[in-house]
C-alpha positions as CSV (number, residue, x, y, z in Angstrom):
1,X,77.1,224.8,54.0
2,X,75.7,221.5,52.7
3,X,74.7,218.4,54.6
4,X,77.8,216.7,53.4
5,X,79.9,219.4,54.9
6,X,78.2,219.1,58.2
7,X,78.6,215.3,58.1
8,X,82.1,215.2,56.7
9,X,83.5,213.1,59.5
10,X,81.8,209.7,59.2
11,X,85.0,208.0,60.1
12,X,84.9,209.5,63.5
13,X,85.3,206.3,65.4
14,X,86.6,205.5,68.8
15,X,89.8,203.4,68.6
16,X,92.6,203.1,66.1
17,X,92.4,204.9,62.8
18,X,90.2,203.1,60.4
19,X,91.5,204.3,57.1
20,X,91.0,202.0,54.2
21,X,92.8,202.2,50.9
22,X,89.5,202.4,49.1
23,X,88.3,205.4,51.1
24,X,86.5,207.9,48.9
25,X,86.0,205.8,45.9
26,X,83.6,203.0,45.2
27,X,84.9,199.4,44.9
28,X,84.8,199.6,41.1
29,X,86.0,203.2,40.9
30,X,82.6,204.3,39.5
31,X,80.1,206.7,40.9
32,X,77.3,204.1,40.6
33,X,78.4,200.6,41.7
34,X,75.2,198.7,40.7
35,X,76.3,195.5,42.4
36,X,76.5,197.3,45.8
37,X,73.3,199.2,45.2
38,X,71.5,196.0,44.4
39,X,72.7,194.5,47.7
40,X,71.6,197.7,49.5
41,X,68.2,197.3,48.0
42,X,67.8,193.9,49.7
43,X,67.7,195.8,53.0
44,X,65.0,198.1,51.5
45,X,62.7,195.2,50.5
46,X,60.9,194.9,53.9
47,X,59.9,198.5,53.4
48,X,59.3,198.5,49.7
49,X,55.7,200.0,50.0
50,X,57.2,203.2,51.5
51,X,60.1,203.0,49.1
52,X,57.8,203.1,46.1
53,X,55.7,205.8,47.8
54,X,59.0,207.8,48.1
55,X,59.7,207.3,44.4
56,X,56.2,208.5,43.7
57,X,56.7,211.7,45.7
58,X,59.9,212.3,43.8
59,X,58.1,212.0,40.5
60,X,55.3,214.3,41.6
61,X,57.8,216.9,43.0
62,X,59.7,217.0,39.7
63,X,56.5,217.4,37.7
64,X,55.3,220.2,39.9
65,X,58.5,222.2,39.6
66,X,57.8,223.9,36.2
67,X,54.2,224.7,37.1
68,X,54.9,227.9,39.0
69,X,56.8,229.7,36.2
70,X,54.1,228.6,33.6
71,X,51.3,229.9,35.8
72,X,53.2,233.2,36.4
73,X,53.7,233.5,32.6
74,X,50.0,232.9,31.9
75,X,48.9,235.3,34.7
76,X,51.1,238.1,33.4
77,X,50.3,237.7,29.7
78,X,46.6,236.6,29.7
79,X,45.2,238.0,33.0
80,X,47.1,241.1,34.1
81,X,47.8,242.3,30.5
82,X,44.1,241.8,29.6
83,X,42.8,243.5,32.7
84,X,40.9,240.4,33.7
85,X,40.9,241.0,37.4
86,X,38.3,238.3,38.2
87,X,40.5,235.6,36.7
88,X,43.4,237.1,38.7
89,X,41.8,235.9,41.9
90,X,41.4,232.4,40.5
91,X,45.0,232.2,39.4
92,X,46.1,233.4,42.8
93,X,44.1,230.6,44.4
94,X,45.5,228.1,42.0
95,X,49.1,229.2,42.6
96,X,48.5,229.0,46.4
97,X,47.1,225.5,45.9
98,X,50.1,224.4,43.9
99,X,52.4,225.8,46.6
100,X,50.5,223.8,49.3
101,X,50.7,220.6,47.2
102,X,54.4,221.2,46.7
103,X,54.9,221.7,50.4
104,X,53.0,218.5,51.2
105,X,55.0,216.5,48.6
106,X,58.2,218.0,50.0
107,X,57.2,217.0,53.5
108,X,56.4,213.4,52.4
109,X,59.7,213.3,50.4
110,X,61.8,214.4,53.3
111,X,60.0,212.3,55.9
112,X,59.8,209.1,53.9
113,X,63.5,209.3,52.8
114,X,64.6,209.9,56.4
115,X,62.2,207.2,57.8
116,X,63.4,204.7,55.3
117,X,67.0,205.5,55.9
118,X,66.7,205.1,59.7
119,X,64.9,201.8,59.5
120,X,67.4,200.4,57.0
121,X,70.4,201.5,59.0
122,X,68.8,200.0,62.1
123,X,68.5,196.6,60.4
124,X,72.0,196.8,58.9
125,X,73.5,197.8,62.3
126,X,71.8,194.9,64.1
127,X,73.0,192.4,61.4
128,X,76.5,193.9,61.6
129,X,76.7,193.7,65.3
130,X,75.3,190.1,65.3
131,X,78.1,189.2,62.8
132,X,80.7,190.9,65.0
133,X,79.6,188.8,67.9
134,X,80.2,185.6,65.8
135,X,83.7,186.6,64.6
136,X,86.5,184.4,65.8
137,X,89.1,185.9,68.1
138,X,91.7,185.7,65.4
139,X,89.8,188.4,63.5
140,X,90.0,190.7,66.5
141,X,93.7,190.0,66.9
142,X,94.3,191.3,63.3
143,X,91.7,194.1,63.2
144,X,91.9,197.4,65.0
145,X,88.9,198.0,67.3
146,X,88.4,201.5,65.8
147,X,87.8,200.0,62.4
148,X,85.0,197.8,63.7
149,X,83.5,200.7,65.6
150,X,83.7,202.8,62.3
151,X,81.8,200.0,60.5
152,X,79.1,199.6,63.1
153,X,78.5,203.3,63.8
154,X,79.9,205.8,61.3
155,X,79.7,203.8,58.1
156,X,76.2,202.6,58.8
157,X,75.2,206.2,59.7
158,X,76.5,207.4,56.3
159,X,74.0,205.1,54.7
160,X,71.1,207.3,56.1
161,X,72.4,210.1,53.8
162,X,72.2,207.8,50.8
163,X,68.5,207.8,51.2
164,X,67.9,211.4,52.2
165,X,70.6,213.0,50.0
166,X,71.8,210.3,47.7
167,X,70.2,208.1,45.0
168,X,66.6,209.2,45.3
169,X,67.5,212.9,45.5
170,X,69.8,212.6,42.4
171,X,67.0,210.9,40.5
172,X,64.6,213.7,41.4
173,X,67.1,216.4,40.5
174,X,67.9,214.9,37.1
175,X,64.2,214.4,36.3
176,X,63.5,218.0,37.3
177,X,66.3,219.2,35.0
178,X,64.9,217.2,32.1
179,X,61.4,218.4,32.5
180,X,62.5,222.1,32.9
181,X,64.7,221.9,29.8
182,X,61.8,220.3,27.8
183,X,59.4,223.0,29.0
184,X,61.9,225.8,28.3
185,X,62.5,224.7,24.7
186,X,58.8,224.1,24.1
187,X,58.0,227.6,25.4
188,X,60.8,229.5,23.4
189,X,63.8,227.7,22.0
190,X,65.8,230.9,21.6
191,X,65.4,232.0,25.2
192,X,66.1,228.4,26.2
193,X,69.4,228.4,24.3
194,X,70.4,231.7,25.9
195,X,69.5,230.4,29.4
196,X,71.5,227.2,29.0
197,X,74.6,228.9,27.4
198,X,76.4,229.1,30.7
199,X,75.7,225.4,31.5
200,X,79.2,224.2,30.3
201,X,80.9,226.6,32.7
202,X,78.5,225.5,35.5
203,X,79.2,221.8,34.8
204,X,82.9,222.4,34.7
205,X,83.0,224.3,38.0
206,X,80.7,221.7,39.6
207,X,83.0,218.8,38.5
208,X,86.1,220.6,39.9
209,X,84.3,221.2,43.1
210,X,83.1,217.6,43.3
211,X,86.6,216.3,42.9
212,X,88.1,218.8,45.4
213,X,85.5,218.3,48.1
214,X,85.7,214.5,47.7
215,X,89.4,214.6,48.5
216,X,88.7,217.0,51.3
217,X,86.1,214.8,52.9
218,X,88.5,211.9,52.9
219,X,91.1,214.0,54.7
220,X,88.5,215.1,57.2
221,X,87.5,211.5,57.8
222,X,91.1,210.5,58.4
223,X,91.8,213.4,60.6
224,X,88.7,212.7,62.8
225,X,89.6,209.0,63.1
226,X,93.1,209.9,64.2
227,X,91.9,212.4,66.6
228,X,89.4,210.1,68.2
229,X,91.9,207.3,68.3
230,X,94.4,209.4,70.1
231,X,91.9,210.7,72.7
232,X,90.5,207.2,73.4
233,X,93.9,205.6,73.8
234,X,95.4,208.2,76.0
235,X,92.4,208.6,78.3
236,X,92.4,204.8,78.7
237,X,96.1,204.9,79.5
238,X,96.0,208.1,81.5
239,X,97.7,206.5,84.5
240,X,100.7,205.6,82.4
241,X,100.9,209.2,81.1
242,X,100.8,210.7,84.6
243,X,103.1,208.1,86.1
244,X,105.9,209.0,83.7
245,X,105.1,212.7,83.7
246,X,104.4,212.9,80.0
247,X,101.5,215.3,80.1
248,X,103.2,218.1,78.2
249,X,104.6,215.7,75.5
250,X,101.1,214.2,75.0
251,X,99.5,217.6,74.9
252,X,101.9,218.6,72.1
253,X,101.1,215.4,70.2
254,X,97.3,216.2,70.6
255,X,97.8,219.8,69.4
256,X,99.5,218.5,66.2
257,X,96.7,216.0,65.4
258,X,94.1,218.6,66.2
259,X,95.8,221.1,63.8
260,X,95.6,218.5,61.1
261,X,91.9,218.1,61.8
262,X,91.4,221.9,61.7
263,X,93.3,222.3,58.4
264,X,91.3,219.5,56.8
265,X,88.0,221.2,57.8
266,X,89.2,224.6,56.7
267,X,90.1,223.3,53.2
268,X,86.6,221.8,52.8
269,X,85.1,225.1,54.0
270,X,87.2,227.0,51.5
271,X,85.9,224.9,48.6
272,X,82.3,225.6,49.6
273,X,83.1,229.3,50.1
274,X,84.4,229.4,46.5
275,X,81.9,227.2,44.7
276,X,78.6,228.6,45.8
277,X,79.5,232.3,44.9
278,X,80.8,231.1,41.6
279,X,77.6,229.1,41.0
280,X,75.5,232.2,41.9
281,X,77.6,234.4,39.5
282,X,77.1,231.9,36.7
283,X,73.4,231.7,37.4
284,X,73.2,235.6,37.6
285,X,75.0,235.8,34.2
286,X,72.4,233.5,32.7
287,X,69.6,235.6,34.2
288,X,71.2,238.8,32.9
289,X,71.6,237.4,29.4
290,X,67.9,236.3,29.4
291,X,66.7,239.7,30.6
292,X,68.9,241.5,28.1
293,X,67.9,239.3,25.1
294,X,64.3,239.1,26.3
295,X,64.0,242.8,26.7
296,X,65.1,243.4,23.1
297,X,62.6,240.9,21.9
298,X,59.8,242.5,24.0
299,X,60.6,245.8,22.4
300,X,60.1,244.2,19.0
301,X,57.0,242.4,20.3
302,X,58.6,239.0,19.5
303,X,58.1,237.7,23.0
304,X,55.9,238.5,26.0
305,X,56.9,239.9,29.3
306,X,55.4,236.9,31.0
307,X,57.6,234.6,29.0
308,X,60.8,236.4,30.0
309,X,59.7,236.4,33.7
310,X,59.0,232.7,33.5
311,X,62.5,232.0,32.1
312,X,64.1,234.0,34.9
313,X,62.3,231.6,37.3
314,X,63.2,228.6,35.1
315,X,66.9,229.5,35.4
316,X,66.7,229.5,39.2
317,X,64.9,226.2,39.2
318,X,67.4,224.8,36.8
319,X,70.7,225.9,38.4
320,X,69.6,225.0,42.0
321,X,69.6,221.1,41.3
322,X,72.9,221.5,39.4
323,X,74.5,223.1,42.4
324,X,73.2,220.4,44.6
325,X,74.3,217.5,42.4
326,X,77.9,217.8,43.4
327,X,76.9,217.3,47.0
328,X,74.5,214.5,46.0
329,X,77.2,212.6,44.1
330,X,79.7,212.9,46.9
331,X,77.1,211.6,49.4
332,X,76.3,208.7,47.1
333,X,80.0,207.9,46.7
334,X,80.6,208.0,50.4
335,X,77.5,205.8,50.9
336,X,78.7,203.2,48.3
337,X,82.1,203.1,50.0
338,X,80.5,202.6,53.4
339,X,78.2,200.0,52.0
340,X,81.1,198.2,50.4
341,X,83.0,198.1,53.7
342,X,79.9,196.9,55.6
343,X,79.1,194.2,53.1
344,X,82.7,192.9,53.2
345,X,82.4,192.6,57.0
346,X,78.9,190.9,56.7
347,X,80.3,188.5,54.0
348,X,83.5,187.7,56.1
349,X,84.1,184.1,56.7
350,X,86.2,184.9,59.7
351,X,83.9,183.3,62.1
352,X,83.9,180.0,64.1
353,X,81.9,177.4,62.3
354,X,79.0,176.2,64.3
355,X,78.1,173.1,62.3
356,X,77.8,170.8,65.4
357,X,74.4,169.7,66.6
358,X,75.3,167.7,69.7
359,X,73.9,169.2,72.9
360,X,73.7,166.5,75.5
361,X,71.9,167.3,78.8
362,X,75.0,166.4,80.8
363,X,78.7,166.4,80.0
364,X,81.0,164.2,82.1
365,X,84.1,166.4,81.6
366,X,86.7,164.0,80.2
367,X,89.1,166.1,78.1
368,X,91.7,164.7,75.6
369,X,94.1,166.4,73.2
370,X,95.7,164.2,70.6
371,X,98.6,165.3,68.4
372,X,97.4,169.0,68.4
373,X,99.3,171.6,66.3
374,X,98.2,175.2,66.3
375,X,99.5,178.5,64.8
376,X,97.9,181.9,64.9
377,X,99.5,182.8,61.6
378,X,100.3,180.3,58.9
379,X,102.8,177.7,60.2
380,X,104.4,179.8,62.9
381,X,103.6,177.1,65.4
382,X,102.5,178.1,68.9
383,X,101.7,174.5,69.9
384,X,103.5,171.4,68.6
385,X,102.2,167.9,68.9
386,X,100.3,168.4,72.2
387,X,98.8,165.3,73.7
388,X,97.3,164.8,77.2
389,X,94.2,163.5,78.9
390,X,92.2,164.6,81.9
391,X,89.6,162.2,83.2
392,X,86.2,163.5,84.4
393,X,86.7,165.1,87.9
394,X,90.5,165.3,87.6
395,X,92.6,168.4,88.0
396,X,95.2,169.1,85.4
397,X,97.7,172.0,85.6
398,X,99.9,173.7,83.1
399,X,103.1,175.5,84.0
400,X,105.8,177.1,81.9
401,X,107.4,180.4,80.9
402,X,105.3,183.3,79.5
403,X,104.6,182.6,75.8
404,X,105.1,178.9,76.2
405,X,101.6,178.2,74.8
406,X,99.6,177.5,78.0
407,X,96.7,179.9,77.3
408,X,96.5,178.8,73.7
409,X,95.6,175.3,74.9
410,X,92.6,176.4,76.9
411,X,91.5,178.8,74.0
412,X,91.4,175.7,71.7
413,X,89.3,173.7,74.2
414,X,86.5,176.3,74.0
415,X,87.1,176.8,70.3
416,X,88.0,180.4,70.5
417,X,90.5,179.3,67.9
418,X,90.4,176.2,65.8
419,X,93.3,173.8,65.6
420,X,95.4,173.3,62.5
421,X,96.1,169.6,63.0
422,X,95.1,166.9,65.5
423,X,92.0,166.2,67.6
424,X,90.4,167.6,70.7
425,X,87.7,165.4,72.4
426,X,85.3,166.0,75.3
427,X,83.7,162.8,76.5
428,X,85.3,161.0,73.5
429,X,83.4,163.4,71.1
430,X,85.2,165.8,68.8
431,X,84.6,169.4,70.1
432,X,83.5,170.3,66.5
433,X,80.5,168.0,66.9
434,X,79.1,170.0,69.8
435,X,76.8,172.9,69.3
436,X,79.1,175.8,70.0
437,X,77.0,177.6,72.6
438,X,76.4,174.4,74.5
439,X,80.1,173.6,74.5
440,X,81.1,177.0,75.9
441,X,78.3,177.0,78.5
442,X,79.8,173.7,79.9
443,X,83.3,175.2,80.2
444,X,83.6,177.8,82.9
445,X,86.5,180.2,82.3
446,X,88.2,182.5,84.8
447,X,90.9,184.7,83.3
448,X,93.7,186.7,84.9
449,X,92.5,189.9,83.3
450,X,88.9,190.3,84.4
451,X,86.6,192.4,82.3
452,X,83.5,193.8,83.9
453,X,80.9,195.8,82.0
454,X,79.6,199.1,83.1
455,X,76.5,197.5,84.7
456,X,75.2,196.0,87.9
457,X,77.0,193.1,89.6
458,X,74.0,190.8,88.8
459,X,74.1,191.6,85.1
460,X,77.9,191.1,85.1
461,X,77.4,187.7,86.6
462,X,74.5,186.6,84.3
463,X,75.6,188.5,81.2
464,X,71.9,189.1,80.5
465,X,70.9,185.4,80.7
466,X,67.2,185.5,81.9
467,X,67.4,181.8,82.8
468,X,69.6,182.5,85.7
469,X,67.7,183.4,88.9
470,X,68.8,185.6,91.8
471,X,68.7,182.5,94.0
472,X,71.3,180.8,91.7
473,X,73.5,183.9,91.8
474,X,73.4,184.1,95.6
475,X,74.1,180.4,95.9
476,X,77.2,180.7,93.6
477,X,78.3,183.8,95.5
478,X,78.1,182.1,98.8
479,X,80.0,179.2,97.5
480,X,82.8,181.5,96.3
481,X,82.6,183.4,99.5
482,X,81.7,186.9,98.2
483,X,78.0,187.1,99.1
484,X,78.6,189.1,102.3
485,X,80.9,191.5,100.4
486,X,78.4,192.1,97.7
487,X,75.6,192.7,100.2
488,X,77.7,195.4,101.9
489,X,77.8,197.4,98.6
490,X,75.3,200.2,98.0
491,X,72.4,198.4,96.3
492,X,74.0,194.9,96.8
493,X,73.7,192.9,93.6
494,X,72.3,196.1,91.9
495,X,75.5,198.0,92.5
496,X,76.9,199.5,89.3
497,X,80.6,198.6,89.0
498,X,81.2,201.3,86.4
499,X,83.5,200.9,83.3
500,X,85.8,197.8,83.6
501,X,84.8,197.4,87.2
502,X,86.9,200.5,88.2
503,X,85.0,200.9,91.6
504,X,86.2,197.5,92.7
505,X,89.6,196.1,93.7
506,X,91.4,193.6,91.5
507,X,90.6,190.9,94.0
508,X,86.9,191.8,94.2
509,X,86.7,191.7,90.4
510,X,88.4,188.4,90.3
511,X,86.0,186.9,92.8
512,X,83.0,188.2,90.8
513,X,84.4,186.5,87.8
514,X,84.4,183.2,89.7
515,X,80.7,183.7,90.5
516,X,80.1,184.4,86.8
517,X,81.8,181.2,85.8
518,X,80.2,179.0,88.5
519,X,76.6,180.2,88.1
520,X,76.5,178.3,84.8
521,X,77.3,175.1,86.7
522,X,79.9,174.0,84.2
523,X,81.4,170.5,84.1
524,X,84.8,171.8,83.1
525,X,86.5,174.7,84.9
526,X,89.4,176.6,83.4
527,X,91.5,178.9,85.6
528,X,94.0,180.9,83.6
529,X,96.3,182.3,86.3
530,X,93.2,183.4,88.2
531,X,95.0,184.1,91.4
532,X,98.1,185.8,90.1
533,X,96.7,189.4,90.6
534,X,95.2,189.0,94.1
535,X,96.6,189.5,97.5
536,X,97.3,186.6,99.9
537,X,94.1,186.9,101.8
538,X,92.0,187.0,98.7
539,X,94.0,184.1,97.3
540,X,93.2,182.0,100.4
541,X,89.5,182.8,99.8
542,X,89.7,181.7,96.2
543,X,91.7,178.6,97.0
544,X,89.0,177.6,99.5
545,X,86.3,178.3,96.9
546,X,88.2,176.4,94.3
547,X,88.4,173.3,96.5
548,X,84.6,173.3,96.8
549,X,84.0,174.2,93.2
550,X,86.2,171.5,91.7
551,X,84.4,168.6,93.4
552,X,82.9,166.5,90.7
553,X,84.3,168.8,87.9
554,X,87.2,168.6,85.6
555,X,89.6,171.5,86.3
556,X,92.3,172.9,84.0
557,X,94.5,175.3,85.9
558,X,97.3,177.6,84.5
559,X,99.3,179.2,87.3
560,X,102.7,180.8,88.0
561,X,102.3,180.1,91.7
562,X,103.2,176.5,92.1
563,X,101.6,176.4,95.5
564,X,98.1,176.5,93.8
565,X,98.6,173.4,91.8
566,X,100.5,171.0,94.0
567,X,97.4,168.8,94.5
568,X,96.7,168.5,90.8
569,X,96.3,165.0,89.4
570,X,98.7,165.8,86.6
571,X,101.0,168.8,86.1
572,X,102.1,169.4,82.5
573,X,105.2,171.5,81.8
574,X,105.1,173.4,78.5
575,X,108.1,175.0,76.9
576,X,108.1,176.6,73.4
577,X,104.9,175.0,72.5
578,X,105.8,171.5,73.4
579,X,105.1,169.3,76.5
580,X,108.5,168.6,78.1
581,X,107.4,167.1,81.4
582,X,104.3,165.8,83.1
583,X,103.4,164.0,86.2
584,X,102.3,164.7,89.8
585,X,104.1,167.3,92.0
586,X,106.2,164.7,93.8
587,X,107.1,162.9,90.5
588,X,108.3,166.1,88.8
589,X,110.3,167.1,91.8
590,X,112.1,163.7,91.8
591,X,112.7,164.1,88.0
592,X,115.0,167.1,88.7
593,X,113.9,168.8,85.5
594,X,112.3,172.1,84.5
595,X,109.6,171.9,87.2
596,X,112.0,171.2,90.0
597,X,114.2,174.2,89.0
598,X,111.1,176.4,88.8
599,X,109.9,175.2,92.3
600,X,113.3,175.9,93.8
601,X,113.4,179.4,92.3
602,X,110.0,180.2,93.8
603,X,110.9,178.9,97.2
604,X,114.4,180.2,97.1
605,X,115.9,176.8,97.7
606,X,119.6,176.2,97.3
607,X,120.5,173.3,95.0
C-alpha cells in the first residue's frame, strides 16, 4: 500500500465536517497550478540551499539509475564471456561502489525532502495560527471550527507529502524515465521498441487508477471528517445524551457513520489491490516479450546475452516509476488543494483592522456611543441608533429581553465587531484610533460563560503574560476574595483546572474570571451577566468585590437580576435593538414603563 493510501485521511479534523466544494481538484482544475506552486515556493526560500541540494540529489539519482544494467551488460559480454576473471573483481567492486553511492544519494534525497517539508509546514502552521488569532469574531460565527482545525492541522500536514512524495519525486521519476528510454534506444532500438510496446496499456491502467483513487481519497477524507466531528460533538455533549437516555440512538448513528468510513477505505484498498497486480502483469509481459525476442536474436548472434539481461533490468527500472506516478500525482493534487485552502485563509481580509497607533499611558474611562447602527449580516440590524454616555468612574447598566442587543453593545466597545454606522468614543477619541491591543487591555471583560483552558490557575489568570507577577495575581485574588480558596487547592495557583475548568464549580470559575479581568488593572470594566450563573453566597462575594473594583473605574453591567444594578448611575433599557428607556433606578420605577414591569415581575409585586 502506498503512502497516499496510508495518509488518505488528511481531512481528519476535530469539529464539524470540513468539506469544500473544491476537494480533490486544484483551484484551476489542473494537476499543476503554477500560481499556487509559486506561492508555496515563497515558503521554501528561507531554506533554498537545502532545496537546491535536494534538486541535485534528484538529478544524481536519476543519472545513476541506468548504470547498474549497463555495468551488468558489460560484465557479462566483455568480462565473463571473455574469461577475464581479474577484471571481474574490478567490476564487482565498481558495482558495489555504485550501489553505495545510490544508497547515500537515496538517503540524502529522503532526508532532505522530509526535512524541508517539516520546516516548511512548521512555518506555514505558525503563520496560519497567527492569522487565525487575528480573525474577527464574525468569521468564527460563520465558519465551523472543524474547518479551521482541518486547515491548521490536516491540510498543512498534507503539504509535507508534497515535498517527500510530490513535485520533487515526480521530477525525479520523469527524468529517470527519459534517461532510461534514451539509453535503451541507444543500446538497441529493436529491443527498446519491444520493451515499450506495453506502455500504452500501462499508461491507460495508471490513468484509470489515478482517477478512481482520487475520488476514493476524497470519500475517505469526507468520511473521516464526519466521523471525527460526530465523536467530538457527542463526547462534548455527553451529559445531554445521558440525561435524555439517547445512548442507543447515538450508538446507531455512530455505527452508520463508521460504516461509511469503512466502505470508503475498502474501496481505496480495492483499487490498490487491482492496480498493482495489473501493473506487475503488464511489466511481466514486457519482460517475457524481451526474453522471447532477445533469445531468438541471441540464437542468430544478433544480440548478446548481456544486452538482453540489461533490458530485463531496464524494464523493471522503467515500470517502477510509472507505477508510482499515479500516487505522486494524487499526492501533488491533494497538496495543491490543501495549499489553495491554506492560502485563502492566509489571504482572508476577515480580520479586525489595527490601523490605530494611539496608546496613551492612562485612559480615563469616558465612554460614548453616538448614533450607532450594527448588523451581523448585511442590514439585518441588531442595534439601531444607539446613543448613550458614561462618564469616567460611572456605572452604566443595560437590561432587556434576551436578544435585545445588550451583549452586542459591549462587543462593539472592545471592537470584537466593527459598527456599520455611527461613532464610538473612549475619552473623546474614536476607538479605531487606539492600538487594538492597548484598547482591549484597558477594558476588562467578565462573561457569563467562563472559559478556562486546561492549564494552571495562574496561567488562566495571566494568559501567558510574562509581565504579570505572582504578587499582582495574589493582590487581585485577595481583592476579589478568592485567594484563600485558591490556596486550599492542591498546588494553589499551580493547580490544573483541566479542560474548560471542569474540576471547579461554576461560581469558582466565575470568580477566577474576575481575577483574570482585574489583574490587568483596566479603566473600564464590562460585566456581561457575570452573576447569573452563581449561587446566592457566591453572588454576595462577587457583589462585594465589584463594589471595591469599580471604584475609580467606568463599569458597564449587563444583568437579568435587577438587584445587582440598582445603584448604577444610569440604567438603559434595550428592546429589539433600540434604547426605549434610561435613567436611575428610582426614575425608571416612577416612569411605569418596561423597567418597572420587569422589576415587579422579579419581585412578584402586584400592580
